[in-house]
C-alpha positions in Angstrom: 66.3 97.5 104.8 67.3 98.2 101.1 70.5 96.4 99.8 72.4 96.7 96.8 70.8 93.6 95.5 67.1 94.6 96.0 68.0 97.7 93.9 69.3 96.0 91.0 65.7 95.0 89.9 64.8 98.7 88.8 62.8 101.6 90.1 61.9 100.8 93.7 63.8 103.7 94.9 61.4 106.2 92.8 58.8 106.1 95.4 61.3 108.1 97.7 61.4 111.0 95.3 59.1 113.1 97.0 59.7 112.3 100.7 63.2 110.9 101.5 65.5 112.7 103.8 67.1 112.8 107.2 65.4 113.7 110.4 66.5 116.4 112.5 68.4 115.3 115.5 71.7 115.0 117.2 74.1 117.8 117.8 77.2 118.0 115.7 80.5 116.1 116.7 82.5 118.0 119.2 86.1 118.8 118.8 87.2 115.9 121.1 84.9 113.3 119.9 86.5 109.9 118.7 85.3 110.0 115.0 87.2 106.6 114.4 84.4 104.7 116.4 82.0 105.5 113.6 84.0 104.0 110.8 83.2 100.4 110.0 85.8 98.7 107.7 83.5 95.8 107.0 81.2 98.2 104.9 81.9 97.3 101.2 83.3 93.8 101.9 80.3 92.0 100.8 78.3 92.2 97.4 80.5 93.9 94.8 82.2 96.4 96.8 85.6 94.9 96.8 87.1 96.6 100.0 89.1 95.1 102.7 88.9 95.2 106.4 92.4 95.4 107.6 94.8 97.9 108.8 96.2 100.9 107.0 97.0 104.7 107.8 95.7 107.5 105.5 97.3 107.2 102.1 99.9 104.6 103.4 102.0 102.4 101.3 101.3 99.3 103.5 97.6 97.5 103.9 98.1 94.6 106.1 94.7 92.6 106.1 93.4 89.0 105.8 93.3 87.3 102.5 90.2 84.8 102.4 90.5 84.2 98.5 92.9 85.3 95.8 91.2 83.9 92.6 87.9 85.2 92.0 86.4 88.8 91.0 84.7 89.4 94.1 87.8 88.9 96.1 89.8 91.6 94.3 90.9 93.1 97.6 91.7 89.6 98.9 88.8 89.5 101.1 85.0 88.7 100.8 82.4 88.8 103.4 80.8 85.6 102.2 84.2 83.5 103.0 84.8 81.6 106.2 88.3 80.6 105.9 91.4 82.7 105.5 95.0 81.9 104.2 96.8 84.5 106.2 97.8 88.0 106.4 99.4 89.8 103.5 100.6 93.6 103.3 99.3 95.1 100.1 95.8 95.4 99.0 93.5 97.5 96.6 90.5 99.1 97.6 87.4 98.4 95.8 88.9 97.8 92.3 87.4 95.9 89.6 90.6 94.0 88.9 92.7 92.2 91.6 96.5 92.5 92.1 99.1 92.7 95.1 98.5 90.7 98.2 102.2 90.7 98.8 104.3 88.8 101.7 101.6 86.5 103.2 102.3 85.7 106.9 100.6 82.4 108.1 100.6 81.7 111.8 100.1 78.1 112.5 100.4 75.1 115.0 101.1 71.6 113.8 103.2 70.3 110.7 104.3 72.7 108.1 101.9 72.9 105.2 102.9 74.7 102.1 99.6 74.8 100.1 96.6 76.8 101.2 94.0 74.5 99.9 90.9 76.0 98.4 87.7 77.8 99.5 85.8 74.8 98.4 88.3 72.2 100.2 90.3 73.9 102.8 91.0 70.5 104.5 94.7 69.7 104.5 95.9 73.3 103.5 97.2 75.9 105.8 93.8 77.8 105.3 92.4 78.6 108.9 88.6 78.9 109.8 87.1 81.9 111.4 83.8 83.3 112.6 82.8 86.7 111.5 81.8 87.1 115.2 85.3 86.6 116.1 86.5 89.5 114.1 87.1 93.2 115.0 88.3 96.1 112.8 88.7 99.9 113.3 90.8 102.4 111.4 94.5 101.0 111.6 93.5 97.9 113.5 92.3 94.4 112.7 91.9 91.4 115.0 90.6 87.9 114.4 90.6 84.6 116.4 91.5 81.5 114.2 88.8 78.8 114.9 90.9 75.7 114.8 94.1 76.6 116.4 93.0 79.3 118.8 95.6 81.7 117.5 94.5 85.4 117.9 96.0 87.6 115.3 96.0 91.4 115.6 97.3 93.8 112.8 98.2 97.6 112.7 100.2 99.6 110.4 102.3 102.7 109.8 102.9 104.7 106.5 105.4 102.2 105.2 105.3 99.0 107.4 102.8 96.5 109.1 102.9 95.1 112.6 101.4 91.9 113.7 100.9 90.5 117.1 100.2 86.8 117.6 99.0 85.1 120.8 99.3 81.3 120.4 97.4 78.8 122.6 99.1 77.1 125.5 100.4 73.7 124.7 100.2 74.3 120.7 102.5 71.9 119.2 104.8 72.8 116.3 104.0 76.5 116.3 105.4 78.4 113.3 105.0 81.3 110.9 104.9 80.5 107.1 105.9 83.2 104.8 104.5 82.6 101.4 106.3 84.7 99.0 104.7 83.2 96.0 101.2 84.0 97.1 99.5 86.9 95.3 96.4 87.7 93.2 95.6 85.2 90.6 93.8 85.6 87.4 91.3 82.9 88.4 91.2 80.1 90.9 94.1 77.5 90.4 96.2 79.7 88.1 99.4 80.6 90.0 100.4 84.0 90.6 103.0 85.0 87.9 106.2 85.7 89.7 109.9 86.0 88.5 113.1 87.2 90.0 112.2 86.3 93.5 114.6 85.8 96.5 114.5 85.3 100.1 117.3 85.6 102.6 117.5 85.0 106.3 119.7 87.5 108.2 120.7 86.4 111.7 118.0 84.7 113.8 115.3 87.1 113.7 115.2 88.7 110.1 113.9 87.6 106.8 114.2 89.9 103.6 113.3 89.4 100.1 112.2 90.7 96.8 110.3 89.8 93.6 108.9 90.8 90.3 105.1 90.1 89.6 103.5 90.1 86.3 99.9 90.3 87.1 97.5 93.4 86.4 100.5 95.6 87.0 103.0 93.6 84.9 106.5 93.6 86.0 106.0 95.6 89.4 108.8 95.2 91.9 108.2 94.6 95.8 110.9 94.3 98.5 110.3 93.6 102.0 112.2 93.2 105.4 110.5 91.3 108.1 111.9 91.3 111.7 110.5 89.0 114.8 110.4 90.3 118.3 112.4 87.2 119.5 114.5 84.7 117.5 113.2 81.7 115.9 114.6 78.2 116.9 114.7 76.9 113.4 114.2 78.2 109.9 113.4 76.3 106.7 113.6 77.8 103.2 111.5 76.4 100.3 111.8 76.5 96.6 108.9 74.9 94.6 107.6 73.5 97.8 110.9 71.6 98.2 113.3 72.3 101.2 116.5 74.3 100.4 119.6 74.2 102.6 121.3 77.4 103.5 120.0 80.7 104.3 119.0 82.1 100.9 117.2 81.0 97.9 116.3 82.4 94.4 113.5 81.2 92.2 109.8 81.9 91.7 107.8 79.8 94.1 109.6 80.7 97.5 108.4 80.0 101.1 109.9 80.2 104.4 108.9 78.5 107.8 110.1 80.0 111.2 109.5 77.7 114.0 108.8 78.8 117.7 108.3 75.7 120.0 107.9 78.2 122.9 105.2 80.5 121.1 102.7 80.1 124.0 105.0 81.7 126.5 104.4 85.3 125.1 102.9 87.2 122.2 105.0 87.0 119.0 105.3 90.2 117.0 106.2 90.6 113.6 107.0 93.9 111.7 107.4 94.1 107.8 108.5 97.1 106.1 108.0 97.5 102.3 109.8 99.1 99.4 109.4 99.2 95.6 113.2 100.2 95.3 115.2 97.7 97.1 115.5 95.6 100.4 117.8 98.3 101.9 114.8 100.7 101.3 112.6 98.2 102.9 114.9 98.0 106.0 115.1 101.8 106.3 111.3 102.3 106.0 110.9 99.6 108.8 113.5 101.1 111.2 112.0 104.6 110.8 108.4 103.7 111.2 108.6 100.9 113.7 112.0 101.0 115.8 110.5 99.1 118.8 108.1 96.6 119.6 105.1 98.6 121.2 102.1 97.3 119.3 99.6 99.3 121.3 101.7 102.6 120.6 101.5 101.9 116.9 98.0 101.2 117.0 97.3 104.3 118.7 99.3 106.4 116.4 97.5 104.7 113.4 94.2 105.8 115.3 95.4 109.2 115.9 96.4 109.4 112.3 92.9 108.6 111.1 91.3 110.9 113.8 93.1 113.9 112.4 91.9 113.1 108.7 88.3 112.2 109.7 88.2 115.5 111.7 88.5 117.5 108.4 84.8 116.9 108.0 82.2 117.1 111.1 78.7 116.4 110.5 75.4 116.8 112.5 73.7 113.5 111.9 70.4 111.9 113.0 71.5 108.4 113.7 74.3 106.1 114.4 73.7 104.6 110.9 74.1 107.7 109.2 77.4 108.5 111.1 78.7 105.1 110.1 77.9 105.5 106.5 79.5 108.9 106.3 82.6 108.4 108.2 83.3 105.1 106.6 82.8 106.7 103.3 85.6 109.4 104.5 87.7 106.6 105.7 87.5 104.9 102.2 88.1 108.1 100.4 91.4 108.6 102.3 92.7 105.1 101.6 94.0 105.7 98.1 96.1 107.0 96.2 98.9 105.1 98.3 102.4 106.5 99.1 105.1 105.2 97.0 108.4 106.9 97.8 110.5 105.5 100.7 111.4 107.3 103.7 114.8 108.6 102.1 112.8 109.9 99.1 113.7 107.2 96.5 111.0 105.7 94.3 110.8 103.6 91.3 109.6 105.4 88.2 107.4 104.2 85.6 110.4 103.9 83.4 111.8 101.1 86.0 114.5 103.6 87.1 115.1 104.7 90.5 114.5 108.5 91.2 114.9 110.9 94.2 112.2 113.1 95.5 113.2 116.4 96.7 113.0 117.0 100.5 109.7 117.4 101.9 107.9 115.8 98.9 106.0 112.5 98.6 105.2 110.5 95.5 102.0 108.2 95.1 100.6 105.3 93.2 97.2 103.6 92.9 95.1 105.9 90.8 91.9 104.6 89.5 91.4 107.7 87.6 88.6 106.6 85.3 86.8 106.5 88.5 88.2 109.0 90.8 88.5 112.0 88.5 84.8 112.6 88.9 84.3 113.1 92.8 87.2 112.0 94.6 89.8 114.5 93.3 87.3 117.3 93.7 86.8 116.1 97.2 90.5 116.4 97.7 90.6 119.9 96.6 88.3 120.9 99.3 89.2 118.6 102.2 92.9 117.7 101.2 94.2 120.8 99.8 97.7 120.4 101.3 98.0 117.0 99.8 97.0 118.1 96.4 100.3 119.2 95.0 102.0 115.8 95.7 99.0 114.0 94.5 99.0 115.6 91.3 102.6 116.2 90.6 102.9 112.4 91.0 100.8 112.1 87.8 103.1 114.6 86.2 106.1 112.5 86.9 104.5 109.4 85.8 103.6 111.0 82.5 107.3 112.2 82.0 108.7 108.9 82.9 106.3 106.5 81.6 107.0 104.7 78.2 103.0 104.5 78.0 102.5 108.3 78.0 99.8 110.0 80.2 98.8 108.0 82.9 95.5 105.7 82.6 95.5 103.5 85.7 99.0 103.6 87.3 99.8 101.0 89.9 103.1 100.5 91.9 105.5 101.8 89.1 103.6 100.0 86.2 100.9 101.3 83.7 98.0 98.8 83.8 96.1 100.8 80.8 92.9 99.7 82.3 89.7 101.5 81.4 89.8 104.2 78.6 90.7 107.6 78.2 93.7 109.4 80.0 91.7 111.1 82.8 95.0 112.1 84.5 94.4 115.1 82.1 91.4 116.1 84.0 93.0 115.8 87.4 95.9 118.0 86.2 93.5 120.7 84.7 91.1 120.9 87.7 94.2 121.4 89.9 95.3 124.1 87.5 91.9 125.7 87.1 91.7 125.8 90.9 95.0 127.5 91.4 97.0 124.9 93.1 100.8 125.5 93.0 103.6 123.0 93.3 102.7 121.2 90.3 104.8 121.2 87.3 101.8 121.5 84.5 104.2 122.8 81.8 106.4 119.7 82.0 103.1 117.5 81.6 101.9 119.5 78.6 104.3 118.1 76.1 103.4 114.4 76.9 99.6 115.2 76.7 100.2 117.1 73.6 101.8 114.1 71.9 98.9 111.9 72.9 96.6 114.5 71.5 98.1 115.4 68.2 100.6 112.5 67.3 99.8 109.1 68.8 97.7 106.6 66.8 97.5 104.1 69.6 94.1 103.4 71.3 92.1 104.5 68.3 93.6 108.0 68.3 94.5 108.0 64.5 90.7 107.2 63.6 89.5 109.8 66.3 91.5 112.5 64.6 90.9 111.6 61.1 87.1 110.8 61.4 86.2 113.0 64.2 84.9 109.6 66.0 86.1 106.1 66.3 84.5 103.6 64.3 82.8 100.6 66.1 83.5 98.1 63.2 87.4 98.4 63.7 87.8 99.4 67.4 86.3 98.0 70.4 84.1 100.2 72.9 84.3 102.7 70.2 81.3 105.0 71.2 82.5 105.3 74.7 86.0 106.1 73.7 84.8 108.7 71.4 82.8 110.5 74.2 85.6 110.2 76.9 88.4 111.4 74.4 86.3 114.3 73.7 86.2 115.2 77.5 89.9 114.6 77.7 90.3 117.1 74.8 88.4 119.5 76.9 90.8 119.0 79.9 93.9 119.0 77.7 92.8 122.3 75.9 93.0 124.0 79.6 96.6 122.4 80.0 97.6 123.6 76.6 96.3 127.1 77.6 98.1 127.1 80.9 101.3 126.1 79.0 100.7 129.2 76.6 99.8 126.9 73.5 96.9 128.9 72.6 96.6 127.2 69.1 96.5 124.0 70.5 93.9 124.9 73.1 91.6 126.3 70.5 91.8 123.1 68.3 91.1 120.9 71.5 88.1 123.0 72.4 86.7 122.6 69.1 87.6 118.7 68.9 85.9 118.3 72.7 82.8 118.6 70.7 83.4 115.3 68.9 80.6 113.9 71.0 78.1 115.2 68.1 79.6 112.8 65.7 78.2 109.8 67.6 74.9 111.2 68.4 71.6 110.0 66.4 69.4 113.0 66.3 66.4 111.0 65.1 66.7 108.4 67.9 68.2 110.7 70.5 71.0 108.3 71.5 74.6 107.9 71.1 75.3 105.0 68.9 77.8 103.1 66.8 78.9 104.1 63.4 81.2 102.2 61.1 84.2 103.7 59.1 82.0 104.9 56.4 79.9 107.0 58.6 77.0 104.8 58.7 74.9 104.0 61.7 75.5 100.3 62.6 72.3 98.1 62.9 70.6 96.7 64.8 70.5 99.2 67.5 69.1 98.5 71.1 69.7 101.1 73.6 69.9 98.4 76.3 72.7 96.4 74.2 76.3 96.3 75.2 77.1 96.5 71.4 76.2 95.5 67.8 78.2 92.3 67.7 79.4 89.5 70.0 83.1 90.1 69.1 83.3 93.2 71.1 81.1 95.9 72.7 80.4 99.6 71.6 80.4 100.8 75.0 82.6 100.7 78.2 80.6 99.2 81.2 77.4 101.1 79.8 74.9 100.9 77.2 73.4 103.7 75.0 71.1 104.7 77.6 73.9 105.5 80.1 76.4 106.6 77.4 74.0 109.1 76.2 74.5 111.3 79.3 78.3 110.9 79.5 78.7 114.7 78.4 80.1 116.6 81.2 81.5 119.8 79.7 79.1 121.1 76.9 75.7 120.8 78.1 74.1 123.5 76.5 75.5 122.6 73.1 74.5 118.9 73.7 70.9 119.9 74.9 70.6 121.4 71.4 71.0 118.1 69.7 68.0 116.8 71.6 65.8 119.9 70.6 66.6 122.1 73.8 66.5 121.8 77.5 63.0 120.7 78.0 63.5 117.9 75.6 66.7 117.0 77.4 64.9 116.9 80.7 62.3 114.7 79.3 65.1 112.3 78.2 66.6 112.4 81.7 63.1 111.6 83.2 63.0 108.5 80.7 66.4 107.4 81.9 65.3 107.1 85.5 61.8 105.6 84.8 62.4 103.3 81.9 62.5 99.6 82.5 65.7 98.3 84.3 65.9 95.0 82.1 69.4 94.4 81.0 70.5 92.1 78.5 72.2 88.7 79.6 75.7 89.9 78.5 75.7 93.0 80.7 78.8 93.1 82.9 78.1 93.1 86.8 79.4 96.8 86.9 76.3 98.1 85.7 74.5 97.7 89.0 72.4 99.9 91.4 69.9 100.5 88.5 67.0 103.0 88.8 65.6 102.7 85.4 68.5 102.7 83.3 70.6 105.0 85.6 73.5 102.7 87.0 74.5 104.1 90.4 77.0 101.3 90.8 79.3 102.4 87.9 81.0 105.8 87.8 79.6 107.0 84.3 76.2 107.6 85.8 77.5 109.7 88.7 77.0 113.2 87.5 73.7 112.4 85.9 71.3 113.3 88.6 72.9 116.7 88.5 72.3 117.5 84.9 68.8 118.6 85.6 70.5 121.7 86.9 71.3 122.8 83.5 67.8 122.3 82.1 66.7 124.8 84.8 64.7 121.9 86.7 66.8 121.8 89.8 64.2 120.5 92.0 64.6 117.2 90.1 68.2 117.1 90.9 67.4 117.4 94.5 64.9 114.6 94.5 67.0 112.3 92.6 70.1 112.9 94.7 68.4 112.5 98.0 66.8 109.5 96.8 70.2 108.0 95.8 71.9 109.1 99.0 69.2 107.0 101.0 69.0 104.0 98.7 72.5 103.3 97.4 74.5 103.6 100.5 73.9 101.3 103.7 75.8 100.6 106.9 76.5 96.8 106.0 78.9 94.6 104.2 76.6 94.7 101.1 76.3 98.6 101.6 77.6 99.9 98.4 75.9 99.8 95.0 79.0 98.8 93.1 82.8 98.6 93.3 84.2 101.2 95.8 87.0 101.9 93.2 89.8 103.5 95.4 87.2 105.9 97.0 85.0 107.2 94.1 81.7 105.5 95.3 82.3 107.1 98.8 83.3 110.3 97.6 80.2 110.6 95.4 78.3 110.1 98.8 80.3 112.5 100.7 80.0 115.3 98.1 76.5 114.8 97.5 75.6 114.5 101.2 77.5 118.0 101.8 75.1 119.2 98.9 77.8 119.8 96.3 79.1 118.0 93.2 81.5 118.9 90.4 79.7 117.8 87.1 82.6 119.0 85.0 85.8 119.0 87.5 87.9 121.1 85.0 85.5 124.0 85.4 85.8 125.0 89.1 82.4 125.1 90.4 80.1 122.6 92.2 76.5 122.1 91.4 74.0 121.9 94.2 72.3 118.8 95.2 70.2 118.1 98.3 72.3 118.3 101.4 71.9 115.3 103.8 72.6 116.7 107.2 71.7 119.6 109.3 75.0 120.9 109.7 78.5 120.1 108.4 81.9 121.6 108.8 84.8 121.0 106.2 88.4 122.2 107.0 89.4 123.6 103.6 93.1 124.6 104.6 95.0 127.4 106.3 92.8 127.2 109.2 89.6 128.0 107.1 86.3 126.3 107.7 83.4 125.8 105.4 80.0 125.5 107.2 77.0 124.0 105.6 73.7 124.4 107.1 70.4 123.0 106.2 67.8 124.3 108.5 64.4 122.6 107.8 66.1 119.5 106.6 64.1 116.4 107.4 62.7 113.0 106.1 60.1 115.0 104.3 61.9 117.9 103.3 64.4 117.1 100.5 63.9 120.5 98.5 65.7 123.6 98.4 63.6 126.6 99.3 66.5 129.2 99.1 70.2 129.5 99.7 72.3 132.2 101.3 76.1 132.5 101.2 77.6 134.3 104.1 74.2 135.7 104.9 73.5 137.0 101.3 70.9 135.6 99.1 72.3 133.1 96.5 69.9 132.5 93.6 72.3 130.2 91.6 72.0 126.6 91.7 75.9 126.4 91.9 78.8 127.9 93.5 82.4 128.5 92.7 85.4 126.4 94.2 87.2 129.8 94.9 84.3 130.9 97.1 84.1 127.7 99.2 87.9 127.3 99.4 88.1 130.8 101.4 85.8 129.3 104.0 82.3 130.6 104.9 78.9 129.8 105.6 76.5 128.1 103.0 73.1 127.6 104.1 70.3 125.7 102.5 66.7 126.4 103.6 64.8 123.1 103.1 61.3 122.4 102.5 58.8 119.5 102.0 57.7 120.8 98.6 59.7 121.5 95.3 60.3 125.1 94.3 60.3 125.0 90.6 61.8 128.7 90.4 64.9 127.7 92.2 67.8 127.8 89.6 65.2 128.0 86.9 66.5 131.3 85.3 69.0 131.1 82.7 71.4 133.2 84.6 71.3 130.9 87.7 71.9 127.7 85.9 75.7 126.5 86.0 77.8 127.7 83.4 79.1 125.1 80.8 81.8 125.1 78.0 83.4 128.1 79.6 87.0 128.7 79.9 87.2 129.4 83.7 90.2 129.0 85.9 93.9 129.6 85.7 94.3 128.4 82.1 93.7 132.2 81.0 91.2 131.7 78.5 91.4 130.4 74.7 
């Protein structure tokens, strides 16, 4: 079986180009089938996937999950499959990110003396860490269970939208049973560097409730988190700690705060713990808890979580050939519906990016956790097809952030704070896509002044140089080549927002500026590359290198090979720089077939290599579909089918790179359906190579999109012809508007490529065209 690590070595997958596929087989999923049984939350918890196995509901505020580590890169989610001890169970986790944060309100069930430090992965002895065997774990959507090896405690977790519920079975005769709540625990920058916490408080209420709040200064610097914890029966004794010293009374303020709740009779019945969260205040956490879990029926809450996942997973039903294919597909769908995460309380209040408390109108929600540099590419296009009812809230949340944030357009917003992570402001792409696809309930006009300021006035992040020179010079700004290319694409997106707002002159200026990619393209070498402030190409140049100097890089998690194919919106203008479509096609071939050798300073994000194509990182995700624009669509079919089969597996190390809040999975899902949005701002999907015999997608308002692929099989990855609602369809793409109305898309598949399919200029996907609701330029 191929794993991500075997693929890092290079071009092994190329042997599959002519004959990979999926055998014909099983009947499609029935209406009553339990689709949650095909989800394996452990997929992505190994390698560099950075996912967590714990309990959450679709797009839920709470993710209650085990924390095995909080100080290394591969534990960004708080969990890694390699680990064999865990610290406890916290309530907020990131799914597949490349930077860690959260891990709030750690609950540690224990027997024996109170221990206030966890110990380390290397030396867990003497700390409150607990050993566990992977065979003693179980996870499914909305549920997690583990038996702790030393104490014999069985822990079970489930969740609602705004609360987590624990059930602990303590062994008979356990001495000094207690729960430790470590309110200082959280993600660390590296092992041994304490989580940066300020303004923390804990308060005991009666004999069954603990509440608290704190401000955390990690990746999301200065975020607020409040909680309310209730117990199914009173504790006999409680002890608060500050700086690991006992504190008298029922409340404490400080930074390093903990609490031990003692249960000498813990073995007499299961002990349940429910925890509500809020970013607003303790009262919000209490209201969220009462609204979501008013009682103590663990199995009812678990069943409701499972039902919520069943409803979301039922949006897409596939006919697959094997259990492994179903596990990969439905786990990908599960991971795609984990984030963004709910951020408004049950009463509609939320904490804005301005740190003020705002009120949502009735019936609306606001969200957080947007990994936009990643997710604009496939996750948000997936939402427009399979989550259309949720799109207005998801996108309007970005508008509110833009208006409220001192930092301007959202880049990577997390729990009311702007992390500023990655480059560009691809919230513009998500807004422009929704506008082009006609989604209502989004205040596009309110967003435009914020984006206009970034486009025409701001000098931060290299924007001054970008406007003055038409590119960003690599001798003064880090990652300048990638920034130039991504700013150009954001210009394209902002042009559509401008047109939608009636700012026609701005729109025309931004369309022209979106072609700034030309200013970092070396026609002689056929690569994008660094140039200095005087306009000279910077030497030395190596297309595999990260940059021209050790001080900083010229590219963002890419090299010149990968960045040369970043263009998503002006493909025909770009091809002319190479000498035309045929020359561009040859360059694509070279990308996939050249050596996969990388320099020693390459970041681990550049993974899943096929030649210099890097499937483990998002900038490459659209590249296999670029053959369609050259007229060689059969090469897109072959490449996509190979990537589907080799880059996604049903095992912990089953992802080629970070999951990145659903983008890695969304690429798989869209590609498995035979569709991909190369330029999400232009509302169309380029065909790929559908993986399954049949799929049904609920596209809203009771409409269904049926995608069929007769003749599909392990040796039949090639499209012979396409029909749409029974009529011949010769184009290698289809509009979003067509698919959103529902219908039947049929790919007739075969074992040999048809070089004529999609080859005519009229059948190739349009590019650099003002499509959609923006009204033209």
